[in-house]
Every structure is written in structure tokens, then in C-alpha cells.
C-alpha positions as CSV (number, residue, x, y, z in Angstrom):
1,M,23.4,-57.2,6.2
2,R,26.3,-55.0,7.2
3,K,26.5,-53.8,3.5
4,T,22.8,-53.1,3.4
5,L,23.1,-51.0,6.6
6,G,26.1,-49.1,5.2
7,L,24.2,-48.2,2.0
8,A,21.2,-47.1,4.1
9,A,23.4,-44.9,6.3
10,L,25.1,-43.5,3.2
11,A,21.7,-42.6,1.7
12,A,20.7,-41.0,4.8
13,V,23.8,-38.8,4.9
14,L,23.3,-37.9,1.2
15,A,19.7,-37.0,1.9
16,C,20.6,-34.7,4.8
17,G,23.3,-33.1,2.7
18,G,20.7,-32.5,-0.1
19,A,18.3,-30.9,2.4
20,S,20.9,-28.6,3.8
21,A,21.8,-27.5,0.3
22,Q,18.2,-26.3,-0.2
23,Q,18.3,-24.2,2.9
24,V,16.9,-20.8,2.0
25,N,18.1,-17.8,4.2
26,I,16.2,-14.5,3.8
27,K,16.4,-11.1,5.7
28,I,13.4,-8.7,5.4
29,G,13.2,-5.1,6.5
30,V,9.9,-3.3,7.2
31,L,10.6,0.4,6.7
32,S,7.7,2.4,7.9
33,D,6.4,5.4,9.9
34,M,6.3,3.9,13.4
35,S,5.5,7.0,15.3
36,S,3.8,9.8,13.3
37,L,0.9,10.5,11.1
38,Y,1.1,7.3,9.0
39,A,1.8,4.9,11.9
40,D,-1.8,3.6,12.0
41,I,-2.0,2.8,8.2
42,G,1.5,1.1,8.2
43,G,3.8,1.2,11.2
44,P,3.5,-1.6,13.8
45,G,0.6,-3.1,11.9
46,S,2.9,-3.7,8.9
47,V,5.3,-5.5,11.1
48,A,2.5,-7.7,12.5
49,A,1.4,-8.5,8.8
50,A,5.0,-9.3,7.9
51,K,5.3,-11.7,10.9
52,M,2.1,-13.5,9.7
53,A,3.3,-13.9,6.2
54,I,6.6,-15.3,7.3
55,A,5.0,-17.7,9.8
56,D,2.4,-18.9,7.2
57,F,5.0,-19.5,4.5
58,T,7.7,-21.1,6.7
59,K,5.1,-23.4,8.2
60,D,4.7,-25.1,4.8
61,N,8.3,-24.5,3.8
62,P,10.5,-25.4,6.8
63,N,13.7,-25.1,4.8
64,V,13.1,-21.3,4.6
65,K,14.5,-19.3,7.4
66,V,13.5,-15.6,7.5
67,E,14.9,-12.8,9.8
68,L,12.7,-9.8,10.2
69,I,13.8,-6.3,11.2
70,S,12.0,-2.9,11.1
71,G,12.9,0.7,11.1
72,D,11.3,4.2,11.3
73,H,11.9,6.5,8.3
74,Q,10.2,9.4,10.2
75,N,8.7,10.6,6.9
76,K,12.1,12.0,5.8
77,P,13.6,10.8,2.5
78,D,17.2,11.3,3.8
79,I,16.6,9.2,6.8
80,G,14.9,6.5,4.6
81,S,17.8,6.4,2.3
82,Q,20.3,6.2,5.1
83,I,18.4,3.1,6.6
84,A,18.1,1.5,3.2
85,N,21.8,1.8,2.5
86,Q,22.7,0.6,6.0
87,W,20.3,-2.4,5.6
88,F,21.6,-3.4,2.2
89,D,25.3,-2.8,2.7
90,V,25.9,-3.7,6.4
91,D,22.9,-5.7,7.6
92,K,22.6,-7.8,4.5
93,V,18.8,-7.1,4.0
94,D,17.5,-8.8,0.9
95,L,14.1,-7.1,0.7
96,I,12.7,-3.7,2.0
97,I,8.9,-3.6,2.1
98,D,6.1,-1.0,3.1
99,T,7.3,2.6,3.3
100,P,4.2,4.9,3.5
101,N,5.4,8.3,2.3
102,S,6.0,8.7,-1.4
103,G,9.0,11.0,-1.1
104,V,10.7,8.3,1.1
105,A,9.6,5.5,-1.2
106,L,10.9,7.2,-4.3
107,A,14.3,7.7,-2.5
108,V,14.4,4.1,-1.3
109,S,13.5,2.8,-4.8
110,Q,16.6,4.5,-6.2
111,V,18.8,2.9,-3.4
112,A,17.4,-0.5,-4.2
113,S,18.1,0.0,-7.9
114,Q,21.7,1.1,-7.2
115,K,22.4,-1.8,-4.9
116,N,20.6,-4.3,-7.0
117,K,18.3,-5.2,-4.2
118,I,14.4,-5.5,-3.9
119,F,11.9,-3.0,-2.8
120,I,8.2,-3.8,-2.5
121,V,6.0,-0.7,-2.0
122,S,2.9,-1.3,-0.1
123,G,2.5,2.0,1.8
124,A,3.4,4.7,-0.7
125,A,0.9,5.9,-3.4
126,A,2.7,8.0,-6.0
127,S,2.0,6.5,-9.5
128,D,5.5,7.7,-10.6
129,L,6.9,4.5,-9.0
130,T,5.5,2.7,-12.0
131,G,5.8,5.6,-14.4
132,P,8.8,7.8,-15.1
133,K,10.6,6.7,-11.9
134,C,10.1,3.0,-12.4
135,N,13.0,0.5,-12.2
136,A,13.7,-3.1,-12.4
137,N,14.2,-3.6,-8.6
138,T,10.8,-2.1,-7.4
139,I,7.3,-3.6,-7.3
140,H,4.3,-1.3,-6.3
141,W,1.9,-3.7,-4.8
142,T,-1.3,-2.4,-3.1
143,Y,-2.7,0.9,-4.7
144,D,-1.5,4.1,-6.3
145,T,-2.6,7.6,-7.0
146,W,-3.9,6.9,-10.5
147,M,-6.2,4.2,-9.1
148,L,-7.4,6.4,-6.3
149,A,-8.2,9.4,-8.7
150,N,-10.0,7.3,-11.3
151,G,-11.9,5.4,-8.7
152,T,-13.1,8.1,-6.4
153,G,-12.7,11.2,-8.6
154,T,-14.6,9.8,-11.6
155,A,-17.3,8.4,-9.6
156,I,-18.0,11.7,-7.7
157,V,-18.1,13.7,-10.9
158,K,-20.6,11.2,-12.5
159,T,-22.9,11.7,-9.5
160,G,-22.9,15.6,-9.8
161,G,-19.7,16.7,-8.1
162,D,-18.4,18.6,-11.1
163,T,-16.5,21.5,-9.5
164,W,-13.4,20.8,-7.4
165,F,-11.1,22.5,-5.0
166,F,-8.1,20.6,-3.8
167,L,-6.5,20.5,-0.3
168,T,-3.2,18.9,-0.9
169,S,-0.3,17.6,1.2
170,D,2.7,19.5,-0.1
171,Y,5.2,16.7,-1.0
172,A,5.5,14.0,-3.6
173,F,2.4,11.9,-2.7
174,G,0.1,14.9,-2.6
175,H,1.3,16.3,-5.7
176,A,0.8,13.1,-7.6
177,L,-2.6,12.5,-6.1
178,E,-3.7,16.1,-7.0
179,R,-2.3,15.7,-10.6
180,D,-3.9,12.3,-11.2
181,T,-7.3,13.4,-9.7
182,M,-7.4,16.6,-11.6
183,A,-6.8,14.6,-14.9
184,A,-9.6,12.2,-14.0
185,V,-12.0,14.9,-13.0
186,E,-11.5,16.9,-16.2
187,K,-11.7,13.7,-18.3
188,A,-15.1,13.1,-16.7
189,G,-16.3,16.6,-17.5
190,G,-15.6,18.3,-14.2
191,K,-13.7,21.5,-13.5
192,V,-11.0,22.4,-11.0
193,V,-11.6,25.9,-9.6
194,G,-8.6,26.0,-7.2
195,K,-6.2,24.4,-4.9
196,V,-4.0,25.0,-1.8
197,R,-1.2,23.0,-0.4
198,H,-0.5,22.4,3.3
199,P,2.6,21.1,5.1
200,L,2.9,17.5,6.0
201,N,1.6,16.5,9.4
202,T,-0.5,19.8,9.9
203,N,-2.5,20.4,13.1
204,D,-4.4,23.5,12.0
205,F,-6.3,23.4,8.7
206,S,-8.4,26.5,9.3
207,S,-6.8,28.9,6.8
208,F,-6.8,26.2,4.1
209,L,-10.4,25.2,4.8
210,L,-11.5,28.8,4.6
211,Q,-10.0,29.0,1.1
212,A,-11.8,25.9,0.1
213,Q,-15.1,27.1,1.6
214,S,-14.8,30.5,-0.2
215,S,-14.2,28.7,-3.5
216,K,-17.8,27.5,-3.6
217,A,-16.7,24.3,-5.2
218,K,-19.1,21.4,-4.8
219,V,-16.3,19.0,-3.9
220,I,-13.3,19.6,-1.7
221,G,-10.8,17.0,-2.7
222,L,-8.5,15.9,0.2
223,A,-5.2,15.0,-1.5
224,N,-3.6,13.9,1.8
225,A,-3.5,10.8,4.1
226,G,-3.5,9.4,7.6
227,G,-3.4,12.0,10.3
228,D,-3.7,14.8,7.9
229,T,-7.0,13.4,6.4
230,I,-8.3,12.8,9.9
231,N,-7.5,16.4,11.0
232,S,-8.9,18.0,7.9
233,I,-12.1,16.1,8.0
234,K,-12.6,16.8,11.8
235,Q,-12.0,20.5,11.3
236,A,-14.1,20.7,8.1
237,A,-17.0,19.4,10.3
238,E,-16.2,22.1,12.9
239,F,-16.5,24.7,10.1
240,G,-19.8,23.3,9.0
241,I,-18.5,22.8,5.4
242,V,-20.7,19.7,4.6
243,K,-23.8,21.3,6.2
244,G,-23.1,24.3,4.0
245,G,-23.6,22.3,0.9
246,Q,-20.1,21.3,0.0
247,S,-18.9,17.7,0.1
248,L,-15.6,16.2,1.0
249,A,-13.8,13.6,-1.2
250,G,-11.4,11.6,0.8
251,L,-8.9,10.7,-2.0
252,L,-7.0,8.3,0.3
253,V,-9.0,7.0,3.3
254,F,-8.2,4.0,5.3
255,A,-10.2,1.9,7.7
256,S,-7.9,3.2,10.5
257,D,-9.0,6.7,9.6
258,V,-12.7,5.9,9.7
259,A,-12.2,4.2,13.1
260,A,-10.4,7.4,14.4
261,L,-13.0,9.8,13.0
262,G,-16.0,7.7,14.0
263,L,-19.1,7.1,11.8
264,P,-21.0,10.3,12.7
265,T,-18.2,12.3,11.2
266,A,-17.0,10.0,8.4
267,Q,-20.5,8.9,7.1
268,G,-21.1,9.4,3.5
269,L,-17.4,9.6,2.4
270,V,-16.8,7.9,-0.9
271,L,-13.4,6.2,-1.1
272,T,-11.5,3.6,-3.2
273,E,-9.5,0.8,-1.7
274,T,-8.1,-2.5,-3.0
275,W,-8.8,-4.6,0.2
276,Y,-11.2,-4.3,3.2
277,W,-11.0,-6.3,6.3
278,D,-14.8,-7.1,6.4
279,M,-15.3,-7.9,2.7
280,N,-15.3,-11.8,3.2
281,D,-14.7,-14.6,5.6
282,V,-11.1,-15.0,4.6
283,N,-10.3,-11.4,5.3
284,R,-12.2,-11.5,8.6
285,A,-10.3,-14.6,9.8
286,W,-7.0,-13.0,8.8
287,T,-7.9,-9.9,10.7
288,K,-8.7,-11.8,13.8
289,R,-5.2,-13.2,13.7
290,W,-3.7,-9.8,13.0
291,Q,-5.6,-8.3,16.0
292,Q,-3.8,-10.7,18.4
293,E,-0.9,-8.3,18.2
294,R,-3.0,-5.1,17.3
295,Q,-5.8,-5.2,19.7
296,G,-8.5,-2.7,19.1
297,K,-7.2,-1.8,15.7
298,F,-8.4,-2.7,12.2
299,P,-6.0,-3.5,9.4
300,T,-5.6,-1.4,6.2
301,M,-5.0,-2.4,2.6
302,I,-1.4,-1.5,3.3
303,H,-1.0,-4.2,5.9
304,A,-2.7,-6.7,3.5
305,G,-0.2,-5.6,0.8
306,V,2.7,-6.3,3.1
307,Y,1.4,-9.9,3.8
308,A,0.7,-10.5,0.1
309,G,4.0,-9.0,-1.2
310,I,6.2,-11.0,1.2
311,T,4.3,-14.2,0.3
312,H,5.0,-13.8,-3.3
313,Y,8.6,-12.7,-2.8
314,L,9.2,-15.9,-0.7
315,K,7.6,-18.0,-3.4
316,A,10.1,-16.5,-6.0
317,A,13.0,-17.1,-3.5
318,V,12.2,-20.8,-3.3
319,A,11.7,-21.0,-7.1
320,L,15.3,-19.6,-7.4
321,K,16.6,-22.1,-4.8
322,G,17.5,-19.3,-2.4
323,N,19.6,-17.4,-4.9
324,V,18.3,-13.9,-4.0
325,S,21.5,-11.8,-4.3
326,D,20.6,-10.5,-7.7
327,G,17.6,-8.3,-7.1
328,K,16.7,-7.7,-10.7
329,A,16.6,-11.6,-11.2
330,V,14.3,-12.1,-8.3
331,V,11.9,-9.3,-9.4
332,A,12.0,-10.8,-12.9
333,Q,11.0,-14.2,-11.3
334,M,8.2,-12.4,-9.4
335,K,6.9,-10.9,-12.6
336,S,7.0,-14.2,-14.4
337,M,4.9,-16.0,-11.8
338,P,1.1,-15.4,-11.3
339,T,0.4,-14.0,-7.9
340,D,-2.0,-15.9,-5.6
341,D,-2.6,-15.2,-2.0
342,P,-5.6,-15.4,0.4
343,L,-6.1,-11.6,0.6
344,F,-5.9,-10.4,-3.0
345,G,-6.5,-13.7,-4.8
346,K,-5.0,-14.3,-8.2
347,G,-3.2,-11.4,-10.0
348,T,-0.1,-10.5,-12.0
349,I,2.8,-8.0,-11.9
350,R,3.3,-6.1,-15.0
351,A,6.6,-5.1,-16.7
352,D,6.5,-1.7,-15.0
353,G,6.3,-3.3,-11.6
354,R,2.6,-2.6,-11.1
355,K,0.8,-5.3,-9.2
356,V,-2.6,-5.6,-10.8
357,H,-5.8,-6.6,-8.9
358,P,-9.4,-5.3,-8.5
359,A,-10.3,-2.1,-6.6
360,Y,-13.4,-1.2,-4.9
361,L,-15.5,2.0,-4.5
362,F,-16.8,2.2,-1.1
363,E,-19.1,4.5,0.9
364,V,-18.8,5.0,4.7
365,K,-22.0,3.7,6.4
366,K,-24.2,5.9,8.6
367,P,-24.1,4.9,12.3
368,A,-27.5,3.3,12.1
369,E,-26.3,1.1,9.3
370,S,-23.3,-0.4,11.1
371,K,-24.0,-3.5,13.0
372,Y,-20.7,-4.1,14.9
373,P,-17.3,-2.4,15.5
374,G,-15.4,-2.1,12.2
375,D,-18.5,-2.4,10.1
376,F,-17.6,0.7,8.1
377,Y,-18.2,0.3,4.4
378,K,-20.8,-0.5,1.8
379,V,-19.6,-1.4,-1.7
380,R,-20.8,1.0,-4.4
381,A,-18.8,-0.6,-7.3
382,T,-16.2,-3.1,-8.1
383,I,-13.4,-1.9,-10.5
384,P,-12.1,-4.8,-12.4
385,A,-8.3,-5.4,-12.4
386,D,-7.8,-4.4,-16.0
387,E,-9.5,-1.1,-15.4
388,A,-8.3,-0.3,-11.8
389,F,-4.8,0.8,-12.7
390,R,-3.3,3.1,-15.4
391,P,-2.8,1.4,-18.7
392,L,0.7,0.1,-19.1
393,K,1.6,2.1,-22.2
394,E,0.5,5.4,-20.6
395,G,2.9,5.5,-17.6
396,N,6.1,6.4,-19.5
397,C,8.1,3.7,-17.6
398,P,11.5,3.1,-19.2
399,L,11.0,-0.7,-18.7
400,V,8.1,-0.7,-21.1
401,T,8.8,-0.9,-24.8
402,G,6.6,-0.9,-27.8
């Protein structure tokens, strides 16, 4: 009997030792705009989404321990780079995620590559992140400028909006969105008659809108985002631009923007997104949980991308038994595994780091069509995953051969 008890005790000790060996410790940093024009599309909402992803994953994987920190890049690439270096070198962060602002994201992507760490971009849009500026440490999750351009731009040209004037945010994101949309418009048979660029976080759009109005273009393409999109649409309404026969194309519009504008102002806008909170019961249930921390707000596709990106990263970390120090190896593992999460469903990550899933062409409802708060969109078209993003061989990503 004593021998039996001794063996049982030894087995228990060995079992505990095995369990402790499988302990996985991860540190994640949400780097976002916490206080300025992109705070509603990312910001605190991205932190809330990250907390949910961690809670859901660790509930089913109790051996995984995740520490979460956050920082404000203030829409400045130098500050974003400083935070990224501090997090990777001193604070031992394994993954940085979110980062709305393409200038900041491009800078952080380079830091991640230099430090062999991991960067998942949910917030920024520039398609260069999976094009000439791609690297083996960066994954671009939610959307990009090519997707926006070919979704919204092509659809509007096909319905008669064949002359365009661009109102563009004057930094990496705006330039990329303008470039990609111009290419899509011209490919579809449209013509670009002019463009003007405005500083980031502009309060007064009057001079820019007057130029757009005088161009007589059928469509004014808003190659901006967040607070700049909200302000330009509000001031366009004050100028009577839509009543005068021109239409606005919101090339990057989020649910939070529509909420801020109100349906009387936003109605009729055509936009492209990869996720919408009210599209199905799963999204609605997730949103209800998210709103426990963000009362009165509606989540954006960026928030959904943070949740999904962290979920897939943690799956890869477990598959590698917690060996996450080699960022390239972890990203390679993420690319080798099919993606599958409640918000985006099944998908893949390509060699260039582009996460692939369907996109949706929406139209903002008229006030009379909306049945409850947040009932913003009606679906005009579903863009299949294999058509939603730029073809792999057209991006000029150095990681892609052949």
C-alpha cells in the first residue's frame, strides 16, 4: 500500500511539473490613438476588444497568462516608434496590435522587423504594408486602401459617378487611399478631374470644399478618416454640396462616424467594410459584451480586427508551446494555420501578411429605414474573399516570389 501511494504521489508531482512546463506567458501592447481624431475607431474600444479576446482565450486555455498594456501614439510616427522600441526592448512586449494611422503603422512595422517581434495592424489602412513595405513580422488584418478603393470606388463609377475630385488627408494613409481609388476609378472607366490635400485633424474644410465644389465633379472622394471624415461631411452639408447635385464618397467610413454624423447627414453614403456589428446574431452578442465597457458606443471593424488578431496569435503561441521570442517564426506559424474566429469566420493569411476575408458594400440607411439605435447600414453587395483584396502578385511585396 505504501508503495502504491508513493507511486501515486510521484505521478502527481510529475503531472504538476509537466503542467508548469506548458505555462505560456504573453505580453501584448495595444498602440492606438487614445485621445484624438481616431480615438473612436480604435483607442479605448480596441483595448476593450483586446481584453475580451484574452478573456475568451484564457478561459479555454488556463495555462496561458496574458498581460495587456496600452499606449497613445498621438498620430506621430516618431512617438509610435519610441513606444514600440520601449515596449520591445524594456517592457518585453511580444505583440503590438491596432495602430490607426498609416504613418505610425509603417514606422512600427519597421521596428518590429528590426527587433524580430510581431505587429498585427488592425487600425491602419495603407496597402503598402503588404506591398513594397511588407516584412515577415507584420500581419495586416482588417482592411486596406486597395480593398476600400475597389469596393466603394468601383461601385460608384458603375452607378454613374464617373468624374471624381479627391479631398485627401495629407499623409501616408490619405496618399495611399487616393492612389488606389484613382486606379480603381480609371480602371472602371471614370475620370479624376482634380484633388486637394488637407492637414491631418483639420477643423475648417471650407477652402478645400470650395475647390471640390467648383470642380463640378459628380463625386467628391473623401480620402480621409475618423474626425476628418466627420468634419468634412458635416461642412459639405452646410455648403449644400449634395443638394447642388454632387455626391460624397466616404472612402473610409466607420459605424462610429455614422453615429457621430447622425442618419439625416450620413444617409445615402456608400462605403466598404469587412465587419458590421449588426450583421448577424454573433456580432450583436459580441457587441453587447463590448458595450459593457464602452456604453453608448458602437464597435468598428478595427475593434473586431483586434479581437480576431489576438485570438489567432494566441492560437499560434500555444501551437509553439509558448516559444514566442522569434517573431518571424510565430508569424510563419500564424500564416500556416487557417484563421477561424467568431467575428470573421474562416480565412487565411497570405505570404505577404494580408489577412483575407470577405468585404461588404454598404449604404447608410435613411432615418425612416432605421429601426433602432445603431441600425445604420443596408447591404448592397458582398465582395468574396478572393476578390476583396489586391491579388498577391500585384503588390510587389519582397516576400512573394514567382
